C-alpha positions in Angstrom: -14.5 -10.6 29.3 -17.4 -9.6 27.6 -18.8 -8.3 30.6 -15.7 -6.0 31.5 -16.5 -3.9 28.3 -20.0 -2.0 28.4 -21.6 -2.6 25.3 -23.8 0.4 23.8 -26.7 -0.2 21.2 -26.5 2.4 18.2 -30.4 3.2 17.0 -31.1 1.0 13.9 -30.7 2.1 10.6 -31.0 0.9 6.8 -28.4 -2.0 5.9 -25.8 -1.1 3.7 -25.9 -5.1 2.6 -29.0 -5.8 1.8 -31.8 -3.9 0.6 -35.0 -3.6 2.2 -33.4 -4.9 5.7 -32.6 -2.9 8.9 -29.6 -3.2 10.8 -28.3 -2.8 14.8 -24.9 -2.2 15.9 -23.7 -2.9 19.2 -20.2 -1.3 19.7 -17.8 -1.4 23.0 -18.0 2.0 24.9 -14.2 1.9 25.2 -11.1 0.5 22.6 -10.3 -2.6 23.8 -6.8 -3.7 24.6 -5.6 -6.1 22.0 -5.9 -9.1 24.1 -9.6 -7.9 24.4 -9.8 -7.6 20.6 -8.4 -11.2 20.1 -11.2 -12.4 22.4 -14.1 -10.7 20.7 -13.2 -11.5 17.6 -13.3 -15.3 18.8 -17.0 -14.1 19.5 -18.0 -12.5 16.2 -17.1 -9.2 16.6 -15.1 -7.1 14.1 -12.4 -4.0 14.8 -13.1 -1.0 13.4 -9.5 0.9 13.7 -10.9 4.2 12.6 -13.5 4.3 15.8 -10.9 2.4 18.2 -14.1 0.2 18.9 -15.1 -3.1 18.3 -18.5 -3.7 16.8 -21.4 -6.4 16.5 -24.8 -7.1 14.5 -27.8 -7.1 16.6 -30.1 -7.9 13.8 -34.0 -8.8 14.8 -34.7 -9.6 11.7 -32.1 -11.2 9.8 -29.4 -12.6 10.6 -27.5 -12.7 6.9 -24.2 -11.3 8.2 -21.3 -14.4 9.2 -18.3 -13.5 10.4 -15.2 -15.6 8.4 -11.9 -16.6 8.9 -9.6 -18.4 7.0 -7.5 -21.2 8.0 -4.0 -19.8 7.3 -1.7 -22.4 7.4 -4.4 -24.7 5.4 -5.0 -22.2 2.8 -5.5 -23.7 -1.0 -5.4 -20.9 -3.6 -7.8 -21.9 -6.7 -7.2 -21.1 -9.9 -8.6 -17.8 -10.0 -6.0 -17.0 -7.1 -3.3 -19.0 -8.5 -3.7 -16.0 -11.7 -3.5 -13.2 -8.8 -0.7 -14.7 -8.0 1.0 -14.8 -10.8 0.1 -10.7 -11.8 1.7 -9.7 -9.1 5.0 -11.1 -8.6 6.6 -8.2 -9.3 4.4 -6.4 -6.8 6.3 -5.0 -4.0 4.7 -5.4 -0.3 6.0 -3.9 2.9 5.1 -4.0 6.1 5.4 -1.3 8.8 2.9 1.0 10.7 0.3 3.4 8.8 1.5 6.2 7.0 -0.4 9.7 6.7 1.2 11.3 3.1 -0.3 12.6 -0.4 0.3 9.5 -1.7 -2.2 7.4 0.4 -4.5 10.4 0.8 -4.8 10.2 -3.2 -5.6 6.7 -3.6 -7.6 6.5 -1.1 -9.8 9.4 -2.7 -9.2 7.9 -6.1 -10.3 4.4 -4.6 -13.8 5.5 -3.4 -14.3 7.8 -6.9 -14.1 4.7 -8.9 -16.1 2.5 -6.2 -19.3 5.5 -6.8 -19.0 4.5 -10.4 -19.0 1.0 -10.4 -20.3 -0.2 -6.8 -23.1 2.7 -6.3 -20.8 3.8 -3.3 -22.3 6.4 -1.1 -19.7 9.6 -1.7 -16.9 9.5 1.1 -17.7 11.8 3.8 -14.0 13.2 3.7 -10.7 13.2 1.7 -8.9 10.2 3.6 -6.8 11.9 5.5 -9.1 11.7 8.7 -9.7 8.1 8.3 -5.9 7.7 7.7 -4.6 9.9 10.4 -7.6 7.7 12.8 -6.2 4.2 11.7 -2.3 5.6 12.2 -3.3 6.1 16.1 -5.5 3.2 17.1 -4.3 2.1 20.3 -4.9 -1.3 19.1 -1.9 -2.3 16.9 -2.4 -1.4 13.0 -0.1 -3.2 10.4 -0.2 -1.4 6.5 0.6 -3.2 3.9 1.8 -1.1 1.1 1.9 -2.3 -2.4 4.3 -1.0 -5.0 4.4 -1.8 -8.5 7.4 0.4 -10.8 8.2 2.2 -7.4 4.6 3.3 -7.3 2.4 2.9 -4.6 -1.1 1.2 -5.4 -2.4 -0.2 -2.9 -2.9 -0.3 0.6 -4.5 -2.1 3.5 -4.6 -2.0 6.8 -4.4 -5.0 9.2 -5.4 -5.7 12.8 -2.5 -7.3 14.8 -4.2 -9.6 16.9 -1.1 -11.5 18.6 -2.3 -14.9 17.7 -4.3 -13.9 14.4 -4.2 -11.2 12.0 -7.6 -9.3 10.6 -8.5 -7.7 7.6 -9.8 -4.4 8.0 -9.6 -2.2 5.5 -8.0 -1.7 1.7 -7.8 0.8 -0.4 -6.3 0.3 -4.3 -5.4 2.2 -7.7 -8.2 1.8 -10.3 -5.6 1.9 -13.4 -4.1 -1.7 -11.8 -7.2 -3.3 -11.6 -6.3 -6.0 -14.1 -3.7 -6.9 -11.7 -6.6 -8.3 -9.1 -5.2 -6.3 -6.2 -8.4 -7.1 -4.0 -7.7 -10.6 -4.1 -4.0 -10.3 -3.6 -4.2 -8.0 -0.8 -6.6 -10.6 0.5 -3.5 -13.5 -0.5 -0.7 -11.8 1.5 -2.8 -11.8 4.6 -3.2 -15.4 4.9 0.2 -16.2 3.5 1.5 -13.8 6.3 -0.7 -14.9 8.7 0.5 -18.5 7.8 4.4 -17.3 8.1 3.6 -16.1 11.4 2.4 -19.4 12.5 -1.2 -17.8 13.1 -3.9 -20.8 12.5 -6.2 -18.0 11.5 -6.9 -14.5 9.0 -10.0 -13.6 10.1 -11.7 -11.7 6.7 -14.6 -9.9 8.6 -18.1 -10.3 7.4 -19.5 -12.5 4.9 -23.2 -11.7 3.7 -24.3 -14.4 0.8 -26.1 -12.2 -1.4 -24.2 -9.2 -1.2 -21.6 -8.6 -4.4 -18.7 -6.9 -2.1 -18.7 -9.5 0.8 -19.2 -12.7 0.0 -16.4 -12.8 -2.3 -14.1 -13.9 0.9 -15.4 -17.6 1.1 -13.4 -18.3 -2.2 -10.5 -17.9 0.3 -10.7 -21.4 1.6 -10.4 -23.6 4.0 -12.5 -21.4 6.1 -15.4 -21.1 8.5 -17.6 -18.8 9.7 -19.7 -17.9 12.8 -23.3 -17.2 12.7 -25.3 -14.9 14.9 -25.4 -16.6 18.4 -23.5 -19.8 16.3 -20.3 -21.0 16.8 -17.3 -21.7 14.2 -18.3 -23.6 11.7 -16.4 -25.0 8.8 -17.5 -23.3 5.9 -15.8 -24.3 2.3 
């Protein structure tokens, strides 16, 4: 299957996950179909809805980027996740197609500004409008998980529909509602929805030990990881 899609290798650049490391990314020269995307994720790739391409890391001196997926039907929330579930009993979830409107653009902007202050993120190149438009026009089906509290939009996550599994592509939330652990709840909602659809896995993207923005994903267990040049193996 991989041979049917030309791969392009991007120039090396400083890793955004681990200081002092250099990363290199390979990406598909065309947008894969839904079935091809599902196969690629099974091989350790990820799908970027905004770029309409699947990507994989090809770092020469580092193998810290592991792909991670939760076993959706066996998911066993830990105590912290159960607290997040209780905190969000009144949070309403609406699943549908991605919507581009002022509320979502403002939410994207406020989330990024908060992350710049708290996590040292680089300033966003846009205001979110272009990003959301690209996601909404992705050739591979994308689901929008919109979360409401008191009829106010407080969080959005974009989920790639793989037909037999779900992949959490991206999320953002209102920093004024961080006490609800919305980041945790959005991942839980992804796993619950995958299980409700009878899917075996919910793909969570990339796990990097030592990177606080990514290593939290290992807490959603049981799960599996796929290391570079390896196969899927049980993790936690």
